[in-house]
All heavy atoms as an XYZ file, in Angstrom:
722
protein
N     114.031     75.752    135.610
C     114.717     74.567    135.151
C     115.408     74.886    133.830
O     114.812     75.477    132.938
C     113.705     73.438    134.974
C     114.338     72.122    134.677
S     113.152     70.771    134.844
C     113.063     70.259    133.165
N     116.657     74.483    133.706
C     117.406     74.702    132.472
C     116.895     73.761    131.387
O     116.458     72.652    131.661
C     118.885     74.437    132.702
C     119.549     75.440    133.612
C     121.015     75.123    133.758
C     121.667     76.109    134.701
N     123.086     75.808    134.877
N     117.001     74.202    130.143
C     116.601     73.355    129.024
C     117.674     72.301    128.779
O     118.807     72.405    129.275
C     116.410     74.183    127.743
O     117.689     74.694    127.343
C     115.413     75.305    127.944
N     117.315     71.294    127.992
C     118.269     70.249    127.646
C     119.465     70.850    126.921
O     120.612     70.487    127.187
C     117.585     69.186    126.786
C     118.468     68.034    126.322
C     119.037     67.277    127.513
C     117.671     67.102    125.428
N     119.233     71.790    126.015
C     120.327     72.409    125.265
C     121.283     73.157    126.199
O     122.497     73.102    126.025
C     119.781     73.360    124.199
C     119.116     72.668    123.032
C     117.706     72.156    123.366
O     117.073     72.599    124.321
N     117.229     71.209    122.586
N     120.745     73.868    127.187
C     121.591     74.587    128.139
C     122.434     73.610    128.949
O     123.629     73.835    129.159
C     120.734     75.434    129.079
C     120.086     76.624    128.421
C     119.075     77.301    129.324
O     118.412     76.651    130.125
N     118.949     78.612    129.185
N     121.824     72.527    129.408
C     122.562     71.555    130.208
C     123.630     70.847    129.394
O     124.749     70.648    129.855
C     121.590     70.554    130.831
C     120.729     71.198    131.898
C     119.964     70.190    132.697
O     120.336     69.046    132.803
N     118.875     70.638    133.299
N     123.304     70.471    128.160
C     124.294     69.798    127.320
C     125.416     70.743    126.915
O     126.567     70.329    126.787
C     123.624     69.203    126.082
C     122.724     67.996    126.333
C     122.062     67.559    125.031
C     123.477     66.857    126.968
N     125.097     72.023    126.717
C     126.129     73.005    126.390
C     127.132     73.158    127.515
O     128.344     73.176    127.284
N     126.635     73.261    128.721
C     127.519     73.377    129.881
C     128.320     72.092    130.077
O     129.511     72.127    130.356
C     126.706     73.700    131.131
C     127.555     73.961    132.346
C     126.730     74.421    133.523
C     127.627     74.671    134.720
N     126.900     75.113    135.889
N     127.671     70.943    129.921
C     128.344     69.652    130.058
C     129.455     69.529    129.022
O     130.556     69.083    129.327
C     127.319     68.527    129.870
C     127.896     67.143    129.964
C     128.037     66.514    131.188
C     128.300     66.452    128.824
C     128.565     65.236    131.279
C     128.827     65.178    128.902
C     128.950     64.579    130.129
O     129.484     63.319    130.215
N     129.181     69.960    127.785
C     130.153     69.848    126.704
C     131.412     70.659    126.929
O     132.476     70.309    126.428
N     131.316     71.740    127.686
C     132.493     72.554    127.962
C     133.543     71.805    128.770
O     134.741     72.058    128.630
C     132.081     73.826    128.721
C     131.242     74.839    127.948
C     130.797     75.969    128.884
C     132.014     75.385    126.767
N     133.122     70.879    129.604
C     134.042     70.220    130.532
C     134.312     68.753    130.188
O     135.146     68.129    130.820
C     133.476     70.292    131.950
C     133.266     71.703    132.414
C     132.001     72.266    132.427
C     134.339     72.491    132.812
C     131.794     73.575    132.841
C     134.141     73.799    133.222
C     132.879     74.327    133.238
O     132.681     75.614    133.636
N     133.609     68.195    129.238
C     133.700     66.764    128.992
C     133.959     66.466    127.516
O     133.158     65.837    126.848
C     132.398     66.082    129.435
C     132.113     66.231    130.885
N     131.439     67.311    131.400
C     132.424     65.450    131.935
C     131.343     67.172    132.702
N     131.926     66.062    133.054
N     135.096     66.879    127.019
C     135.381     66.716    125.598
C     136.365     65.591    125.274
O     136.362     65.078    124.173
C     135.920     68.016    125.016
C     134.884     69.110    125.006
C     135.349     70.264    124.142
N     134.431     71.378    124.226
C     133.383     71.548    123.446
N     133.120     70.674    122.531
N     132.607     72.593    123.579
N     137.197     65.192    126.203
C     138.218     64.189    125.885
C     137.591     62.793    125.799
O     136.599     62.484    126.456
C     139.324     64.188    126.940
O     138.855     63.655    128.153
N     138.195     61.944    124.966
C     137.691     60.571    124.809
C     137.776     59.802    126.122
O     136.890     59.014    126.443
C     138.479     59.847    123.724
C     138.178     60.330    122.333
C     138.939     59.545    121.305
C     138.648     60.081    119.919
N     139.335     59.344    118.884
N     138.835     60.018    126.869
C     138.995     59.326    128.142
C     137.885     59.725    129.109
O     137.313     58.882    129.792
C     140.363     59.639    128.749
C     140.618     58.900    130.046
C     141.995     59.139    130.551
N     142.116     60.533    130.980
C     143.175     61.053    131.535
N     144.244     60.319    131.706
N     143.193     62.305    131.901
N     137.548     60.993    129.138
C     136.487     61.470    130.022
C     135.139     60.889    129.619
O     134.352     60.462    130.463
C     136.447     62.994    130.006
C     135.566     63.552    131.088
O     134.357     63.419    131.026
N     136.185     64.183    132.071
N     134.862     60.852    128.322
C     133.603     60.296    127.824
C     133.509     58.813    128.176
O     132.470     58.346    128.659
C     133.476     60.517    126.299
C     132.301     59.749    125.722
C     133.348     62.000    125.988
N     134.572     58.065    127.966
C     134.584     56.637    128.278
C     134.407     56.402    129.776
O     133.638     55.517    130.181
C     135.882     55.987    127.793
C     136.011     54.492    128.028
C     134.909     53.736    127.285
C     137.376     54.004    127.571
N     135.086     57.198    130.579
C     134.957     57.074    132.029
C     133.517     57.310    132.464
O     132.974     56.568    133.288
C     135.886     58.081    132.735
O     137.230     57.821    132.325
C     135.785     57.978    134.233
N     132.872     58.321    131.898
C     131.481     58.607    132.237
C     130.535     57.528    131.722
O     129.558     57.188    132.374
C     131.068     59.979    131.689
C     131.517     61.110    132.539
N     132.820     61.510    132.605
C     130.825     61.920    133.375
C     132.926     62.532    133.438
N     131.730     62.796    133.920
N     130.828     56.996    130.533
C     129.980     55.976    129.928
C     129.930     54.720    130.796
O     128.896     54.056    130.884
C     130.488     55.640    128.531
C     129.585     54.729    127.756
C     128.411     55.212    127.195
C     129.902     53.396    127.589
C     127.569     54.374    126.478
C     129.069     52.550    126.876
C     127.899     53.039    126.315
N     131.031     54.403    131.455
C     131.092     53.219    132.311
C     130.792     53.585    133.767
O     130.020     52.906    134.445
C     132.481     52.547    132.208
C     132.677     52.012    130.785
C     132.629     51.428    133.231
C     134.077     51.569    130.478
N     131.387     54.660    134.240
C     131.311     54.999    135.660
C     129.951     55.462    136.139
O     129.486     55.043    137.207
N     129.290     56.302    135.377
C     128.001     56.838    135.819
C     126.952     55.734    135.962
O     126.266     55.674    136.990
C     127.521     57.977    134.892
C     128.507     59.144    134.896
C     126.121     58.434    135.272
C     128.771     59.769    136.249
N     126.797     54.831    134.976
C     125.837     53.743    135.198
C     126.173     52.874    136.410
O     125.273     52.419    137.117
C     125.908     52.926    133.903
C     126.343     53.907    132.879
C     127.295     54.824    133.600
N     127.461     52.652    136.672
C     127.839     51.870    137.856
C     127.466     52.591    139.145
O     127.003     51.965    140.103
C     129.338     51.560    137.840
C     129.790     50.529    136.814
C     131.312     50.416    136.813
C     129.158     49.181    137.089
N     127.648     53.892    139.181
C     127.266     54.674    140.358
C     125.759     54.636    140.552
O     125.264     54.430    141.668
C     127.775     56.124    140.229
C     129.303     56.162    140.306
C     127.149     57.018    141.304
C     129.913     57.483    139.906
N     125.012     54.807    139.467
C     123.546     54.758    139.556
C     123.099     53.370    140.001
O     122.205     53.235    140.852
C     122.900     55.150    138.202
C     121.409     54.883    138.210
C     123.190     56.606    137.891
N     123.719     52.327    139.468
C     123.380     50.960    139.857
C     123.608     50.738    141.347
O     122.765     50.169    142.037
C     124.190     49.956    139.027
C     123.932     48.534    139.402
C     122.726     47.933    139.077
C     124.883     47.795    140.071
C     122.478     46.612    139.423
C     124.648     46.479    140.414
C     123.449     45.879    140.093
N     124.742     51.195    141.843
C     125.039     51.042    143.278
C     124.013     51.796    144.127
O     123.545     51.284    145.159
C     126.450     51.546    143.579
N     123.657     53.001    143.696
C     122.649     53.776    144.431
C     121.298     53.066    144.418
O     120.595     53.023    145.442
C     122.527     55.178    143.833
N     120.932     52.474    143.279
C     119.670     51.750    143.197
C     119.669     50.523    144.101
O     118.652     50.203    144.720
C     119.371     51.344    141.749
C     119.037     52.474    140.795
C     118.837     51.928    139.386
C     117.827     53.254    141.248
N     120.805     49.848    144.185
C     120.904     48.693    145.090
C     120.642     49.115    146.539
O     119.933     48.426    147.276
C     122.277     48.038    144.980
S     122.545     47.131    143.444
N     121.209     50.226    146.929
C     121.000     50.709    148.299
C     119.576     51.218    148.507
O     118.938     50.911    149.518
C     122.003     51.817    148.619
C     123.463     51.381    148.717
C     124.360     52.590    148.867
C     123.652     50.417    149.868
N     119.061     51.981    147.552
C     117.717     52.530    147.685
C     116.649     51.442    147.660
O     115.586     51.597    148.280
C     117.447     53.551    146.581
C     118.196     54.872    146.703
C     118.034     55.691    145.421
C     117.700     55.652    147.905
N     116.918     50.340    146.973
C     115.942     49.248    146.905
C     115.752     48.572    148.254
O     114.767     47.877    148.477
C     116.372     48.231    145.852
N     116.656     48.789    149.174
C     116.535     48.206    150.515
C     115.544     48.966    151.381
O     115.104     48.477    152.409
C     117.900     48.176    151.193
C     118.936     47.492    150.341
C     119.732     46.380    150.879
N     119.711     46.138    152.278
C     119.416     44.945    152.788
N     119.089     43.964    151.998
N     119.460     44.748    154.081
N     115.165     50.163    150.970
C     114.196     50.967    151.716
C     112.798     50.561    151.254
O     112.407     50.826    150.121
C     114.423     52.473    151.475
C     115.822     52.884    151.895
C     113.356     53.288    152.193
C     116.208     54.284    151.455
N     112.065     49.898    152.105
C     110.728     49.410    151.771
C     109.671     50.378    152.293
O     109.719     50.779    153.461
C     110.512     48.027    152.380
C     111.504     46.988    151.881
C     111.310     46.671    150.418
O     110.202     46.367    149.988
N     112.380     46.748    149.646
N     108.726     50.743    151.437
C     107.671     51.686    151.803
C     106.317     51.007    151.565
O     105.900     50.834    150.419
C     107.771     52.978    150.971
C     109.160     53.588    151.118
C     106.680     53.964    151.365
C     109.504     54.617    150.074
N     105.630     50.598    152.644
C     104.322     49.959    152.454
C     103.244     50.992    152.145
O     103.116     52.002    152.821
C     104.067     49.286    153.806
C     104.908     50.009    154.786
C     106.055     50.615    154.041
N     102.496     50.734    151.087
C     101.358     51.574    150.708
C     100.139     50.666    150.587
O      99.831     50.169    149.499
C     101.608     52.301    149.385
C     102.737     53.322    149.364
C     102.968     53.847    147.959
C     102.413     54.479    150.295
N      99.474     50.459    151.693
C      98.346     49.536    151.697
C      98.835     48.124    151.471
O      99.683     47.624    152.205
N      98.323     47.467    150.434
C      98.730     46.090    150.151
C      99.935     46.028    149.211
O     100.413     44.939    148.897
C      97.553     45.334    149.526
O      97.189     45.933    148.299
N     100.419     47.180    148.785
C     101.559     47.242    147.860
C     102.771     47.788    148.610
O     102.658     48.681    149.432
C     101.231     48.167    146.658
C     102.415     48.301    145.738
C     100.017     47.656    145.921
N     103.920     47.221    148.315
C     105.171     47.719    148.889
C     106.050     48.221    147.749
O     106.335     47.496    146.806
C     105.910     46.612    149.683
C     107.239     47.132    150.200
C     105.044     46.106    150.817
N     106.432     49.481    147.838
C     107.370     50.036    146.862
C     108.686     50.287    147.587
O     108.749     50.270    148.810
C     106.842     51.328    146.203
C     106.612     52.419    147.241
C     105.567     51.055    145.434
C     106.296     53.765    146.634
N     109.733     50.505    146.822
C     111.021     50.769    147.467
C     111.594     52.093    146.985
O     111.088     52.713    146.052
C     111.993     49.608    147.257
C     112.317     49.339    145.806
O     112.666     50.293    145.093
O     112.245     48.171    145.394
N     112.643     52.507    147.660
C     113.267     53.787    147.365
C     113.818     53.875    145.951
O     113.795     54.936    145.329
N     114.298     52.751    145.420
C     114.839     52.745    144.063
C     113.741     53.014    143.040
O     113.955     53.744    142.066
C     115.523     51.414    143.773
N     112.568     52.451    143.249
C     111.454     52.689    142.335
C     111.057     54.164    142.348
O     110.787     54.739    141.294
C     110.270     51.807    142.709
C     110.538     50.336    142.473
C     109.506     49.446    143.122
O     108.850     49.808    144.092
N     109.359     48.241    142.581
N     111.030     54.768    143.527
C     110.711     56.190    143.618
C     111.762     57.038    142.918
O     111.445     57.999    142.214
C     110.569     56.620    145.067
C     109.354     56.088    145.817
C     109.402     56.525    147.279
C     108.073     56.565    145.164
N     113.023     56.682    143.116
C     114.115     57.411    142.473
C     114.017     57.312    140.951
O     114.169     58.312    140.242
C     115.463     56.869    142.947
C     116.639     57.500    142.252
C     117.119     58.731    142.655
C     117.253     56.861    141.189
C     118.193     59.329    142.011
C     118.328     57.430    140.531
C     118.800     58.670    140.951
N     113.774     56.110    140.443
C     113.659     55.915    138.995
C     112.470     56.703    138.456
O     112.583     57.375    137.422
C     113.554     54.414    138.647
C     113.128     54.210    137.204
C     114.884     53.730    138.913
N     111.355     56.654    139.143
C     110.178     57.405    138.701
C     110.476     58.900    138.623
O     110.198     59.549    137.606
C     108.996     57.153    139.633
C     107.728     57.947    139.323
C     107.166     57.556    137.963
C     106.702     57.744    140.419
N     111.069     59.448    139.679
C     111.387     60.877    139.697
C     112.392     61.232    138.604
O     112.250     62.258    137.918
C     111.932     61.276    141.069
N     113.387     60.387    138.401
C     114.405     60.650    137.385
C     113.814     60.605    135.977
O     114.122     61.460    135.134
C     115.541     59.635    137.487
O     116.184     59.741    138.733
N     112.980     59.620    135.722
C     112.385     59.490    134.392
C     111.451     60.667    134.105
O     111.446     61.208    132.997
C     111.674     58.125    134.251
C     110.810     58.076    133.007
C     112.708     57.005    134.238
N     110.686     61.091    135.103
C     109.823     62.265    134.925
C     110.675     63.475    134.577
O     110.351     64.245    133.665
C     108.968     62.522    136.187
C     108.322     63.901    136.152
C     107.918     61.440    136.341
N     111.787     63.648    135.285
C     112.696     64.767    135.015
C     113.208     64.726    133.577
O     113.187     65.733    132.857
C     113.865     64.728    136.001
C     114.979     65.684    135.663
C     114.838     67.051    135.879
C     116.169     65.219    135.135
C     115.862     67.938    135.566
C     117.195     66.087    134.821
C     117.040     67.446    135.040
O     118.048     68.305    134.726
N     113.670     63.547    133.127
C     114.198     63.435    131.769
C     113.108     63.633    130.721
O     113.363     64.206    129.664
C     114.925     62.104    131.568
C     116.296     62.103    132.190
C     116.596     61.308    133.292
C     117.297     62.921    131.690
C     117.851     61.315    133.862
C     118.567     62.949    132.251
C     118.834     62.136    133.341
O     120.076     62.165    133.899
N     111.894     63.174    130.996
C     110.794     63.421    130.065
C     110.465     64.909    129.982
O     110.061     65.399    128.928
C     109.541     62.624    130.446
C     109.467     61.271    129.807
C     109.500     60.127    130.575
C     109.352     61.136    128.433
C     109.430     58.878    130.002
C     109.278     59.890    127.837
C     109.317     58.753    128.629
N     110.641     65.637    131.072
C     110.412     67.076    131.043
C     111.450     67.776    130.160
O     111.157     68.801    129.546
C     110.434     67.659    132.458
C     109.219     67.272    133.277
S     109.305     67.741    135.008
C     109.584     69.480    134.926
N     112.652     67.214    130.089
C     113.692     67.786    129.236
C     113.446     67.464    127.764
O     113.566     68.334    126.904
C     115.068     67.264    129.646
C     115.626     67.736    130.980
C     116.940     67.030    131.277
C     115.818     69.241    130.981
N     113.124     66.201    127.501
C     112.959     65.752    126.116
C     112.262     64.394    126.123
O     112.627     63.523    126.919
C     114.325     65.623    125.449
O     114.293     64.817    124.305
N     111.299     64.215    125.220
C     110.588     62.939    125.166
C     111.538     61.800    124.798
O     111.530     60.743    125.432
C     109.419     62.988    124.180
C     108.678     61.684    124.116
C     107.748     61.362    125.092
C     108.927     60.781    123.103
C     107.082     60.146    125.057
C     108.262     59.567    123.061
C     107.332     59.250    124.039
N     112.362     62.002    123.777
C     113.262     60.926    123.343
C     114.295     60.598    124.421
O     114.582     59.423    124.672
C     113.940     61.276    122.024
O     114.656     62.485    122.137
N     114.844     61.618    125.065
C     115.782     61.383    126.165
C     115.077     60.678    127.317
O     115.629     59.760    127.922
C     116.398     62.700    126.639
C     117.381     62.599    127.800
C     118.590     61.755    127.421
C     117.810     63.990    128.239
N     113.862     61.073    127.622
C     113.091     60.428    128.679
C     112.864     58.963    128.390
O     112.986     58.108    129.277
N     112.556     58.635    127.145
C     112.328     57.241    126.776
C     113.606     56.418    126.930
O     113.589     55.329    127.494
C     111.805     57.151    125.340
C     111.545     55.745    124.892
C     110.429     55.063    125.348
C     112.430     55.101    124.051
C     110.191     53.752    124.954
C     112.206     53.797    123.649
C     111.083     53.120    124.101
N     114.711     56.958    126.428
C     116.000     56.253    126.541
C     116.365     56.037    128.010
O     116.768     54.943    128.412
C     117.109     57.034    125.806
C     116.854     56.996    124.299
C     118.490     56.489    126.137
C     117.682     57.988    123.506
N     116.222     57.082    128.811
C     116.573     56.963    130.225
C     115.616     56.026    130.961
O     116.027     55.320    131.886
C     116.602     58.344    130.882
C     117.718     59.229    130.366
S     119.366     58.474    130.432
C     119.635     58.442    132.195
N     114.352     55.994    130.555
C     113.398     55.068    131.173
C     113.834     53.628    130.930
O     113.788     52.799    131.849
C     111.990     55.310    130.620
N     114.284     53.334    129.723
C     114.753     51.979    129.413
C     115.994     51.645    130.227
O     116.079     50.579    130.857
C     115.031     51.832    127.895
C     115.736     50.518    127.586
C     113.730     51.942    127.111
N     116.961     52.555    130.248
C     118.208     52.311    130.980
C     117.940     52.158    132.475
O     118.420     51.207    133.113
C     119.222     53.438    130.707
C     119.680     53.387    129.253
C     120.418     53.342    131.658
C     120.484     54.587    128.806
N     117.177     53.084    133.048
C     116.878     53.014    134.482
C     116.096     51.752    134.829
O     116.324     51.146    135.880
C     116.094     54.247    134.942
C     116.950     55.412    135.327
C     116.761     56.646    134.749
C     117.937     55.286    136.286
C     117.540     57.732    135.099
C     118.719     56.362    136.653
C     118.528     57.591    136.064
N     115.181     51.338    133.967
C     114.409     50.121    134.226
C     115.315     48.896    134.229
O     115.191     48.028    135.106
C     113.274     49.966    133.201
O     112.417     51.106    133.291
C     112.475     48.703    133.446
N     116.234     48.823    133.282
C     117.177     47.705    133.254
C     118.050     47.685    134.507
O     118.273     46.621    135.110
C     118.053     47.773    131.998
C     117.338     47.512    130.674
C     118.276     47.788    129.499
C     116.792     46.097    130.616
N     118.542     48.849    134.903
C     119.358     48.923    136.121
C     118.540     48.552    137.351
O     119.031     47.856    138.250
C     119.957     50.320    136.273
C     121.036     50.714    135.271
C     121.410     52.185    135.433
C     122.262     49.826    135.414
N     117.282     48.989    137.400
C     116.411     48.679    138.530
C     116.138     47.181    138.615
O     116.213     46.597    139.701
C     115.098     49.453    138.403
C     114.071     49.246    139.511
C     114.617     49.721    140.849
C     112.781     49.979    139.173
N     115.848     46.560    137.490
C     115.595     45.116    137.470
C     116.834     44.349    137.935
O     116.728     43.358    138.666
C     115.149     44.666    136.059
C     115.169     43.158    135.912
C     113.764     45.214    135.748
N     118.005     44.806    137.549
C     119.244     44.147    137.978
C     119.547     44.408    139.445
O     120.125     43.552    140.134
C     120.406     44.628    137.109
N     119.136     45.560    139.970
C     119.442     45.926    141.364
C     118.523     45.219    142.363
O     118.938     44.952    143.497
C     119.328     47.433    141.548
N     117.303     44.895    141.963
C     116.330     44.309    142.892
C     116.815     43.015    143.535
O     116.744     42.878    144.753
C     114.982     44.088    142.192
C     114.295     45.348    141.724
C     113.734     46.176    142.855
O     113.547     45.706    143.964
N     113.470     47.443    142.575
N     117.344     42.038    142.779
C     117.802     40.799    143.421
C     119.000     41.025    144.347
O     119.124     40.357    145.379
C     118.191     39.889    142.258
C     117.697     40.535    141.033
C     117.395     41.952    141.327
N     119.846     41.955    143.984
C     121.002     42.233    144.841
C     120.552     42.845    146.149
O     121.040     42.497    147.223
C     122.012     43.134    144.095
C     122.631     42.341    142.949
C     123.098     43.660    145.037
C     123.501     43.142    142.037
N     119.593     43.747    146.092
C     119.078     44.385    147.298
C     118.364     43.367    148.182
O     118.343     43.519    149.411
C     118.124     45.511    146.926
N     117.797     42.324    147.601
C     117.064     41.327    148.373
C     118.002     40.384    149.125
O     117.545     39.651    150.005
C     116.155     40.525    147.445
N     119.278     40.372    148.799
C     120.222     39.461    149.478
C     120.414     39.828    150.927
O     120.383     40.932    151.325
C     121.573     39.485    148.768
C     121.555     38.862    147.434
S     123.223     38.915    146.754
C     122.962     38.165    145.198
């Protein structure tokens, strides 16, 4: 697994313009939100508890970010949780 510094270094080579940064700042969360809406429709019964695909995705993603950096993991956990909470009612429609 690459370190956070290696990943950010490679990312920085291709994403330097203000337009690109702004596009990513808006576009990536929207893409993740849409994916969470779709994944939340996948219901997985585990005994008396039902989890969904979006919860599994968020858990795996947050674990990954925590492995890179504690502070990044915390920030991403907050962002992913907010997106997940917003996606749940939409998926229930």
